[in-house]
C-alpha positions as CSV (number, residue, x, y, z in Angstrom):
1,M,155.5,144.4,114.4
2,A,157.7,141.5,113.6
3,R,159.3,142.9,110.4
4,G,162.6,141.3,111.1
5,G,165.2,143.8,112.3
6,G,163.8,147.0,111.1
7,E,163.2,145.8,107.5
8,E,160.4,147.3,105.4
9,E,156.9,145.7,105.3
10,F,156.7,142.1,104.0
11,Y,153.4,140.5,103.1
12,L,152.9,137.3,101.0
13,R,149.7,135.4,100.1
14,Y,149.5,132.3,97.9
15,Y,146.3,130.5,96.7
16,V,145.8,127.5,94.5
17,G,142.5,125.9,93.9
18,H,139.7,124.8,91.7
19,K,136.0,124.1,91.7
20,G,135.1,120.6,90.6
21,Q,133.4,117.3,91.5
22,F,134.1,117.8,95.3
23,G,133.3,121.6,95.4
24,H,135.7,124.4,96.0
25,E,139.0,122.8,96.9
26,F,142.0,125.0,97.7
27,L,145.2,125.6,99.7
28,E,146.0,129.1,100.8
29,F,148.7,130.6,103.0
30,E,149.6,134.1,104.0
31,F,152.5,135.7,105.9
32,R,151.5,139.0,107.4
33,P,153.8,141.9,108.5
34,D,152.9,141.3,112.2
35,G,154.3,137.7,111.9
36,K,151.0,135.9,111.6
37,L,151.0,132.9,109.3
38,R,147.6,131.9,108.2
39,Y,147.0,128.5,106.5
40,A,143.8,127.0,105.0
41,N,143.4,123.8,103.2
42,N,139.9,122.8,102.0
43,S,139.2,119.4,100.4
44,N,135.8,117.7,100.3
45,Y,137.3,114.5,99.0
46,R,136.0,111.6,101.1
47,N,134.1,114.2,103.2
48,D,137.2,115.9,104.5
49,T,136.8,119.2,106.3
50,M,138.6,122.4,106.0
51,I,141.8,122.8,107.9
52,R,142.6,126.3,109.2
53,K,145.7,127.2,111.2
54,E,147.0,130.5,112.5
55,V,150.4,130.9,114.2
56,F,152.8,133.7,114.9
57,V,156.2,133.2,113.4
58,S,159.4,134.8,114.6
59,P,161.1,137.7,112.9
60,T,163.8,135.2,111.8
61,V,161.2,133.2,109.8
62,L,159.8,136.4,108.2
63,R,163.4,137.4,107.3
64,E,164.0,134.0,105.7
65,A,160.7,134.1,103.7
66,R,161.6,137.6,102.5
67,R,165.2,136.5,101.6
68,I,163.8,133.6,99.6
69,V,161.5,135.9,97.7
70,E,164.3,138.4,97.1
71,Q,166.7,135.8,96.0
72,S,164.2,134.3,93.6
73,Q,163.8,137.7,91.8
74,V,160.1,136.9,91.2
75,M,159.4,140.7,91.8
76,K,161.0,141.3,88.4
77,E,158.6,138.9,86.6
78,D,155.4,139.7,84.7
79,D,152.5,137.2,84.3
80,R,151.3,138.6,81.0
81,N,152.5,135.6,79.1
82,W,151.7,132.9,81.7
83,P,148.8,130.5,81.1
84,V,145.4,132.0,82.1
85,P,143.3,130.2,84.8
86,D,141.1,127.5,83.3
87,R,138.7,124.8,84.5
88,D,141.6,123.0,86.1
89,G,142.0,125.9,88.5
90,K,144.2,128.8,89.3
91,Q,147.1,130.0,91.4
92,E,147.5,133.5,92.8
93,L,150.6,135.0,94.4
94,E,150.6,138.5,96.0
95,I,153.7,140.0,97.6
96,V,154.4,143.3,99.2
97,M,158.0,144.2,100.0
98,G,158.5,147.8,101.1
99,N,157.0,149.9,98.3
100,Q,156.9,147.1,95.7
101,H,153.6,145.2,95.2
102,I,153.1,142.4,92.8
103,S,150.1,140.2,92.1
104,F,150.3,137.2,89.8
105,I,147.5,134.9,88.6
106,T,148.0,131.8,86.4
107,S,146.6,128.4,85.9
108,K,147.5,125.4,88.1
109,I,150.8,124.0,87.1
110,G,150.9,120.2,87.1
111,S,154.6,119.7,86.4
112,L,157.6,121.3,84.8
113,I,156.4,120.2,81.4
114,N,153.6,122.8,81.8
115,V,156.2,125.4,82.7
116,Q,158.5,124.6,79.7
117,S,155.6,124.7,77.2
118,S,154.5,128.1,78.3
119,H,155.1,131.4,76.5
120,D,157.4,132.5,79.4
121,P,159.1,129.4,80.7
122,E,161.9,131.3,82.6
123,G,159.5,133.6,84.5
124,L,157.0,130.8,85.2
125,R,159.9,128.5,86.4
126,I,160.8,131.2,88.9
127,F,157.2,131.4,90.1
128,Y,156.9,127.5,90.2
129,Y,160.0,127.0,92.3
130,L,159.3,129.9,94.7
131,V,155.9,128.4,95.5
132,Q,157.4,125.0,96.0
133,V,159.9,126.4,98.5
134,L,157.4,128.6,100.4
135,N,154.6,126.1,100.6
136,P,154.1,125.1,104.3
137,Q,153.2,121.6,103.2
138,T,156.7,121.2,101.9
139,P,158.7,119.1,104.4
140,C,161.7,121.4,104.7
141,R,159.5,124.4,105.4
142,A,157.6,122.5,108.1
143,L,160.8,122.5,110.2
144,L,160.5,126.3,110.5
145,F,157.0,126.2,112.0
């Protein structure tokens, strides 16, 4: 298993989506402990089709993803005071690092204004920025893949 130099298990899954005029539209990606990166993007806008990709990433990429998560300190957060999912959609983040397991769920975040107006702006800001950095659609991350 590509755990990155004997490190403990690392798993991460992120989902953001909603059901609306164009059906169930979503983006989801997942890093698995064996190094598999799964990516799915479904949009029915203008009759687009679902994009699914699976690749194996190197232990270095897994170590970097793990380092980013550790550095963010998101594992210390609690989603109890975050906005609940609504008709605009939801986001889910699940992370396993060694014996720690977290699972967050919140509404879609349109901008930092939504973060700042929440009941836990500091925790939600950590979540927001972590997702921005890890998202495979973000240009700087695309260089790793």
